[in-house]
N, C-alpha and C positions, 0 to 999 in steps of 0.2 A: 504494500500500500504506500510506503514511503516514496517509491519511485514515481508515483502518480502526483505527488505533492511538489509544486515548484518551490524553489529556494525561498521565495518571498513569503510563502504561506506557512504559518505555524502548524497547520493541520489541514485536513481535507474539507472541513465544514464550510469555509468561505467559497469553495468551488461548487459545493452541492446545494447550498441553501437557496440559491436563486431559481432553481428548477421548480420547486413547489409554489413559490411565489408567482412566477410567470404562468405556470400551468393553471393555477386556481384563478388568476385574473382573466386569462383567456377563456377559461371554462365559463366564468360568470358572464363574460361578454357574449359568448356563444349562446348561453342561456337567454340572454336578453334578445338576441337576434331570433332565437327559436320561438319567442312569443309573438314575433311579427311575421316571420317567414316560416311556413310549415313545410319543411323539406326533410326527408328521411336522413340525408347525409348530415344535416346540422344536428339533428337529434342524436345520431350515433356518435358524431364527433364530440358533442358535449359530454356524453357519457364516458367516452374514451379519455377526454381531458381530465375529468374528475377522478377517474380511476388512476391515471398516470400521476395526477397531483397527489393522491393519497399514498401511492407507492414512493414517490420522491420525497414526500413529507416524512415517511418512515426512515428513509436514508438520511435525510437532514437531521432528524431526531437522534439517530444512532451516532452520526458524526459529531453532533453537538455534545452528546454525552462523553464522547472520547475527547473532544476539544477542551471541555471544562477541567479535565484532569491534567491537561498539558500546559495550558496557558497560565500566566500569572495574573491574578486579579488584585488590583490595589484595594485596600480596606474600604475606601469610599465607594467602590463599585460592587461590593459584595451583595448588597440588597438588590441592585439592578440585575446582577447575574442570577440571583435566586429567582427573581420575578420573571426574567427571560426564560429560565429553565421551566418554571411552572407554566407560563403561557405557551411555551413550546409543547409541553405535554397536553394541555387543554386543546390546543390547535390540532395536534396529531390525532387525539381521540375524536375530535369533531370531524376531521378529514376522513378518517377511516369509517366512522359510523355513517357519515353522510354518503360516502361512496357506496357502502353496502346497501343502505336504504334506497339510494338512488338507483343502484343496479337492479334491485328487486322491483322497484316501481317501473323501471325501463322494461324489464322482462315481462311484467304484467301489462305493459303499455298504458298504464294509468297516467303517465306524464303527457299523454295526448289530450287530456282534459284540461281546460283553461285554468281552473281553480288550482289544480295540482301543479301545473306548470308555473303559475305565479308564486305559489307557496315554495316550490323548490328554488325558484330564482331568489326569493327573499332570504331563504336559508343559506343559499350560496353567497349572497351579499353579506350576511352576518359572518359567515366563515372568512370572507375577505377582510372584514373588520378585525377578526381575530388575528389574521395574518399580519395586518398592519400594526396592531398592538405589539405582537411578538417581534416583528422586524424593527420597530421603533426602539425597543429595549436593546436589541442586538446591536443596532447602529450606535446607540448611546454607549454601549460597552466599548466599541471600537473607537469612536470619534471623540467621546468625552473622557473616557478612562484609559484609552490606549491599549486595551486588551487585544492581544494577538499581533501587535505591531512590533516588527523587528526594528530595534533601535541600535 
């Protein structure tokens, strides 16, 4: 695994973390489009994006757990690191649960009903809010406290 990590990165977490963020954001965007345009490929793509987002969130979670053991966190950043870890867990649980529920609804084709589709979009947007909260704390660790910065 070390061969995959460039010299500037303290661990693999900064290389992985952007995948679930982007996948979830694009999935929510596709969800919005699917409310307007009823095309099978959009519906299928949305489901695939949420599934890939959940898988990549798990990889980000695992790499984050590994990262926390490697990097040095200044005393002032301890609370932010703890909150970031907690929110990372909540977001992962949400991603996985949502993807499973969404997959079941997709399989049953209940997502073709307008009320179900709108509810799923709202839940996806809530998930994006969780991503933003988690990312904000991760960014604060790096840019405010210098966690993972090679000096």
